[in-house]
C-alpha positions in Angstrom: -53.7 61.3 77.5 -50.0 62.1 77.9 -48.3 62.2 81.4 -44.9 61.6 82.8 -45.3 57.8 82.4 -45.7 58.2 78.6 -49.2 57.7 77.3 -51.8 57.0 80.0 -54.0 54.2 78.7 -56.0 53.9 82.0 -58.2 56.9 81.1 -60.3 57.9 78.1 -61.9 56.0 75.2 -60.8 52.4 74.9 -61.7 52.4 71.2 -59.5 55.4 70.6 -56.6 53.9 72.5 -56.9 50.6 70.7 -56.9 52.3 67.3 -54.2 54.9 68.0 -52.0 52.3 69.6 -52.6 49.6 67.0 -52.1 51.6 63.8 -48.4 52.3 64.4 -47.9 48.7 65.5 -49.8 47.4 62.4 -47.6 49.6 60.2 -44.5 48.3 62.0 -45.7 44.6 61.6 -46.2 45.2 57.9 -42.7 46.5 57.5 -41.3 43.8 59.8 -42.9 41.1 57.6 -41.5 42.9 54.5 -38.0 41.9 55.7 -38.5 38.2 54.7 -41.2 39.0 52.1 -38.9 41.2 50.1 -36.3 38.5 50.2 -38.9 36.0 49.0 -39.9 38.2 46.1 -36.4 38.8 44.8 -35.3 35.2 45.4 -38.4 33.6 44.0 -38.6 35.7 40.9 -34.9 35.7 39.9 -33.2 32.8 41.6 -35.9 30.1 41.2 -38.2 27.9 43.3 -35.3 26.1 45.0 -34.0 29.4 46.4 -37.5 30.4 47.4 -37.9 27.1 49.2 -34.7 27.8 51.1 -36.0 31.1 52.5 -39.3 29.3 53.5 -37.5 26.4 55.2 -35.2 28.8 57.1 -38.1 30.8 58.6 -39.3 28.3 61.3 -35.7 27.5 62.3 -35.0 31.2 62.9 -38.3 31.4 64.8 -37.2 28.6 67.2 -33.9 30.3 67.9 -35.5 33.7 68.9 -38.5 32.2 70.7 -37.2 32.5 74.2 -36.0 36.0 73.4 -39.5 36.9 72.2 -40.9 35.7 75.6 -38.5 37.9 77.5 -39.3 41.0 75.4 -43.0 40.3 75.9 -42.4 40.1 79.7 -40.5 43.3 79.5 -43.4 45.1 77.9 -45.9 43.7 80.4 -43.8 44.8 83.4 -43.1 48.2 81.9 -46.9 48.7 81.3 -47.8 47.7 84.8 -45.1 49.9 86.4 -46.2 52.8 84.2 -49.8 52.3 85.5 -48.4 52.2 89.0 -46.4 55.4 88.4 -43.0 53.9 89.1 -40.3 55.3 86.6 -37.4 53.8 88.6 -38.6 50.3 88.1 -39.3 50.9 84.4 -35.6 51.8 83.9 -34.4 48.8 85.9 -36.7 46.5 84.0 -35.2 47.6 80.7 -31.6 47.3 81.9 -32.1 43.8 83.2 -33.9 42.7 80.1 -30.9 44.0 78.0 -28.4 42.2 80.3 -30.3 39.0 80.1 -30.8 39.0 76.4 -27.3 40.2 75.6 -26.1 36.9 77.2 -28.6 34.8 75.4 -27.9 36.4 72.0 -24.3 35.1 71.9 -25.4 31.6 72.8 -28.4 31.4 70.4 -26.3 32.7 67.4 -23.4 30.3 68.1 -25.7 27.2 68.4 -27.7 28.2 65.4 -24.8 28.5 63.1 -23.1 25.3 64.4 -26.1 23.1 63.8 -28.0 24.7 60.9 -27.2 22.1 58.4 -28.0 19.2 60.7 -31.3 20.7 61.5 -32.2 21.3 57.9 -31.4 17.7 57.1 -33.6 16.5 60.0 -36.4 18.5 58.5 -36.2 16.5 55.3 -35.2 19.6 53.3 -35.1 18.6 49.6 -31.6 18.1 48.3 -32.0 20.8 45.7 -32.9 23.3 48.4 -30.4 22.3 51.1 -27.3 24.2 50.0 -29.3 27.4 49.4 -30.9 27.1 52.9 -27.7 26.6 54.7 -26.1 29.6 53.0 -29.1 31.9 53.7 -29.6 30.7 57.3 -26.0 31.0 58.5 -25.7 34.6 57.3 -29.1 35.6 58.6 -28.3 34.3 62.1 -25.5 36.7 62.5 -28.0 39.5 62.7 -30.0 38.1 65.6 -28.2 40.3 68.2 -29.5 43.4 66.4 -33.0 41.9 66.3 -32.9 41.2 70.1 -31.7 44.7 71.0 -34.3 46.4 68.8 -37.1 44.2 70.1 -36.2 45.1 73.8 -36.3 48.8 73.1 -39.6 48.4 71.1 -41.1 46.4 74.0 -40.3 49.1 76.6 -41.7 51.9 74.4 -44.8 49.8 73.7 -45.3 49.3 77.4 -45.1 53.0 77.9 -47.8 53.5 75.2 -45.3 54.8 72.6 -45.3 52.4 69.6 -44.6 55.2 67.1 -40.9 55.7 67.9 -39.7 52.2 67.1 -41.9 52.0 64.0 -40.3 55.1 62.4 -36.9 53.4 62.5 -38.2 50.1 61.5 -39.7 51.7 58.3 -36.3 53.3 57.5 -34.5 50.0 58.0 -37.0 48.0 55.8 -36.7 50.5 53.0 -32.9 50.1 53.3 -33.4 46.3 53.0 -35.5 46.7 49.9 -32.9 48.9 48.2 -29.9 46.8 49.2 -31.4 43.4 48.2 -30.8 43.7 44.4 -27.4 45.2 44.9 -26.1 42.3 47.0 -28.0 39.6 45.1 -27.0 40.6 41.6 -23.7 42.4 42.3 -24.7 45.8 40.9 -21.9 48.3 40.7 -19.1 47.7 43.2 -21.2 45.3 45.3 -20.3 41.6 45.2 -22.6 39.2 43.5 -23.8 36.9 46.4 -27.1 35.4 45.3 -29.3 34.2 48.1 -26.5 35.1 50.7 -26.8 38.7 49.5 -30.5 38.7 50.5 -29.6 37.6 54.0 -26.7 40.2 54.3 -29.0 43.0 53.2 -31.4 42.0 56.0 -28.6 42.0 58.6 -27.4 45.5 57.6 -31.0 46.9 57.8 -31.5 45.3 61.2 -28.3 46.8 62.6 -29.4 50.2 61.2 -32.8 49.9 63.1 -31.0 49.3 66.4 -28.5 52.1 65.8 -31.1 54.6 64.9 -33.4 54.0 67.9 -30.4 54.1 70.3 -29.1 57.3 68.7 -32.6 58.9 69.0 -32.9 58.0 72.7 -29.5 59.4 73.6 -30.1 62.5 71.5 -33.2 63.5 73.4 -31.8 62.2 76.8 -34.7 59.8 77.2 -35.2 58.3 80.6 -34.8 54.8 79.1 -31.7 55.5 77.0 -29.3 52.7 78.3 -26.3 53.9 80.3 -23.6 51.5 81.2 -23.3 52.8 84.8 -26.9 51.9 85.5 -26.6 48.3 84.4 -26.9 46.1 87.5 -28.5 42.7 87.8 -31.6 42.8 90.1 -32.5 39.2 91.1 -36.2 40.0 91.6 -36.6 41.5 88.2 -34.6 38.8 86.4 -36.9 36.3 88.1 -40.0 38.2 87.1 -38.8 38.4 83.5 -38.1 34.7 83.4 -41.3 33.7 85.2 -43.5 35.7 82.8 -41.3 35.3 79.7 -40.4 31.6 80.0 -44.0 30.3 79.4 -44.4 32.8 76.5 -41.0 31.7 75.1 -41.8 28.0 75.5 -45.1 28.8 73.7 -43.1 30.3 70.8 -40.9 27.2 70.8 -43.9 25.0 70.8 -45.4 27.0 67.9 -42.1 27.1 66.0 -41.3 23.4 66.5 -44.8 22.6 65.4 -44.3 24.7 62.3 -40.9 23.0 61.7 -42.6 19.6 61.9 -45.3 20.8 59.6 -42.6 22.0 57.1 -41.1 18.5 57.3 -44.5 17.0 56.4 -44.9 19.5 53.5 -41.4 18.7 52.3 -42.5 15.2 51.6 -44.7 16.6 48.8 -41.7 18.2 47.0 -40.2 21.6 46.4 -43.3 23.0 44.7 -45.4 22.3 47.9 -42.6 23.9 50.0 -42.5 27.0 47.8 -46.3 27.3 47.7 -46.5 27.1 51.5 -43.8 29.8 51.8 -45.5 32.1 49.4 -49.1 31.5 50.6 -48.1 31.8 54.3 -47.0 35.4 53.6 -50.7 36.3 53.2 -51.2 34.6 56.6 -48.8 37.1 58.0 -50.6 40.1 56.6 -54.0 38.6 57.6 -52.9 38.1 61.2 -51.1 41.5 61.5 -54.1 43.5 62.5 -54.9 41.0 65.2 -51.3 40.9 66.4 -51.2 44.7 66.6 -54.5 44.9 68.5 -53.3 42.0 70.8 -50.3 44.1 71.8 -52.5 47.1 72.3 -54.8 45.0 74.4 -51.9 43.8 76.5 -50.6 47.4 77.1 -54.0 48.7 78.1 -54.7 45.7 80.3 -51.2 46.0 81.9 -51.6 49.7 82.7 -55.2 49.3 83.9 -54.2 46.5 86.3 -51.2 48.4 87.5 -53.5 51.4 88.2 -56.0 49.1 89.9 -58.7 49.6 87.3 -59.6 46.0 86.3 -63.1 47.0 85.2 -61.7 48.5 82.0 -60.5 45.1 80.8 -64.0 43.8 79.9 -64.5 46.7 77.5 -61.0 46.1 76.1 -62.0 42.5 75.2 -65.3 43.6 73.6 -64.0 46.3 71.4 -60.8 44.5 70.6 -62.9 41.5 69.3 -65.2 43.8 67.2 -62.3 45.7 65.6 -60.1 42.7 64.7 -63.0 40.7 63.3 -64.0 43.6 61.0 -60.5 44.2 59.7 -59.6 40.5 59.2 -62.8 39.9 57.2 -61.2 41.9 54.4 -58.3 39.4 54.3 -60.7 36.5 54.3 -62.4 37.8 51.1 -59.0 38.2 49.4 -57.8 34.7 50.4 -61.0 33.1 49.2 -61.6 35.0 45.9 -58.3 36.0 44.4 -55.6 33.8 45.8 -53.6 33.5 42.6 -53.4 37.2 42.2 -51.5 37.4 45.5 -49.3 34.4 44.8 -48.2 35.7 41.4 -46.2 38.4 43.3 -43.8 35.6 44.3 -43.8 33.2 41.4 -45.2 32.3 38.0 -44.7 28.5 38.5 -48.1 26.8 37.7 -47.7 24.0 40.3 -46.8 26.5 43.0 -49.8 28.7 42.1 -52.2 25.7 42.2 -51.0 24.3 45.5 -50.8 27.8 47.1 -54.4 28.7 46.0 -55.7 25.6 47.7 -53.9 26.6 50.9 -55.4 30.1 51.0 -58.9 28.9 50.2 -58.8 26.5 53.1 -56.7 28.3 55.7 -58.4 31.6 55.0 -61.6 30.2 56.6 -59.8 30.3 60.0 -58.5 33.9 59.8 -61.2 35.5 61.9 -61.3 32.8 64.7 -57.5 33.0 64.9 -57.6 36.8 65.1 -60.0 36.6 68.1 -57.4 34.5 69.9 -55.0 37.4 69.9 -57.5 39.5 71.8 -58.1 37.1 74.7 -54.4 36.1 74.7 -53.5 39.8 74.9 -55.5 40.2 78.0 -53.9 37.2 79.7 -50.4 38.4 78.8 -51.2 42.0 80.0 -52.1 40.4 83.3 -48.9 38.3 83.3 -50.8 35.0 83.1 -48.7 33.4 80.3 -48.7 29.7 81.3 -52.2 29.0 79.9 -51.4 30.3 76.4 -48.5 28.0 76.3 -50.8 25.1 77.1 -53.3 26.1 74.4 -50.5 26.2 71.8 -49.3 22.8 72.8 -52.7 21.2 72.6 -53.7 22.9 69.3 -50.4 22.1 67.6 -49.1 18.9 69.0 -52.4 17.1 69.8 -54.5 18.4 66.9 -52.6 20.0 64.0 -49.6 17.6 63.6 -51.4 14.3 64.0 -54.3 15.5 61.9 -52.0 16.7 59.2 -50.2 13.4 59.0 -53.5 11.5 58.8 -55.3 13.7 56.4 -52.4 14.1 54.0 -52.1 10.3 53.8 -55.6 10.2 52.3 -55.0 10.0 48.6 -58.0 12.2 47.7 -56.8 15.0 49.9 -53.0 14.9 49.6 -51.3 18.1 50.6 -54.7 19.8 51.1 -55.1 17.6 54.2 -52.3 19.6 55.8 -54.1 22.8 55.1 -57.3 21.5 56.6 -55.3 20.5 59.8 -53.9 24.0 60.0 -57.3 25.6 59.8 -58.9 23.3 62.3 -56.2 23.7 64.9 -56.4 27.5 64.7 -60.1 27.4 65.5 -59.6 25.1 68.5 -56.8 27.3 69.8 -59.2 30.3 69.8 -61.9 28.3 71.6 -59.4 27.4 74.4 -58.2 30.9 74.8 -61.6 32.6 75.0 -62.9 30.0 77.4 -60.1 30.6 79.8 -60.6 34.4 79.6 -64.2 34.0 80.5 -63.4 31.8 83.5 -61.4 34.8 84.9 -58.5 33.1 86.7 -56.1 35.6 85.2 -57.6 38.3 87.5 -55.8 36.8 90.4 -52.3 37.7 89.1 -50.3 40.2 91.1 -47.1 41.5 89.4 -46.5 45.1 90.7 -47.6 47.1 93.7 -48.8 50.7 93.2 -46.8 53.1 95.3 -48.8 55.3 97.7 -49.0 58.9 96.5 -48.3 61.1 99.5 -48.8 64.3 97.7 -49.8 65.8 94.4 -46.9 66.3 92.0 -45.5 69.8 92.0 -45.8 71.8 88.7 -42.0 71.6 88.1 -42.2 67.8 88.4 -43.7 67.7 84.9 -40.3 68.1 83.3 -39.4 64.5 84.5 -41.1 62.9 81.6 -40.6 59.6 79.8 -40.0 61.4 76.5 -37.1 63.6 77.8 -35.0 63.6 81.0 -34.2 67.1 82.1 -30.3 67.4 82.2 -28.8 68.0 85.6 
């Protein structure tokens, strides 16, 4: 149901809200994943396994550098959802402005540090020598586009919190198609474009990311949207900055814990050679697509939970958990079947190398078994995040990765009969444990005690002419 706070998720069918909210997010996640996937296809098919390994090795490093930013954007979405539920448009705008100010500062620091230390980090990860130069070249150019990623993610987070995931997805799709078109031109030097090889794949991605941010800003200004950023309104509000950090820091640290764990895992995989690295990079792309429905439903769950708690309707959350779990399990089951029955058919999209296909098939048959448990974790984590209770999810990630996955991967991969398959077993096992921890905490119910926003008292019913003050369009004065 639409109102002046965007889409009201506190009323109506929960199943309908979950589906209508998740479908655009799922579509957006598919196209978001296509950024790196398209790079991997072009690079793997035409520049060889070493270049494909470079893209794979670069991914966890980029993930580390944007992790804290991801936490702040998640906090932004949570606060916006709760302020929307509490019917407080002024605080929605202030939340967005302070998020942009905070992340604008962080963007410059993150990009500078990433470029300065990229080679050293890659060396520390035991990146194979035949992959190193490709990885440094790709990563340094890719990092220059982080500022566009940060800006677009903030605007997407605000719109998601308002129950409008469709608007950012439209521009993300356009940007991704642009990336697909530009990749071969920059990689191979078609026409007047320079021949840049793997660096061209990274440059095409930067251009498409800048386009996405430009388009969403232009759209918001064109319709005079209430959240279109205006320089005169940018003022630091200490209370909001603290809330963003308090909610976002644990989520950001969780992302760092995950990405550092992934980085260590890549280091372990690197010891098995470039074929294992390339197989992991290709096979983990199916992981992304398998987890996308759950990620999308998790964001929908957070938005509905946030608005429901802001509106003082906590009773809806129980049904959100039930239906979210049913829907993600059913959808993810399809990806489980694909991973277990036809893994090579998927992997051949990226490479025809026999060793890579063999190793990657082993990965998908083992890790695919954990797809459904891992998807259920996104539902319970979505509720915790919608309530602003982000610290426990950070703990769960630390336990499952650093106390389970990494030690188990080192041990099992040292067993001669298992080899690299021992790493895949460790990944699958830790995913199941992470789900168990998250769902146990949800059922305990401590997240219900979180208080982030206070619903303003409504002294009178809105006048009919008040309806022009909508989130979708501000009436010009």
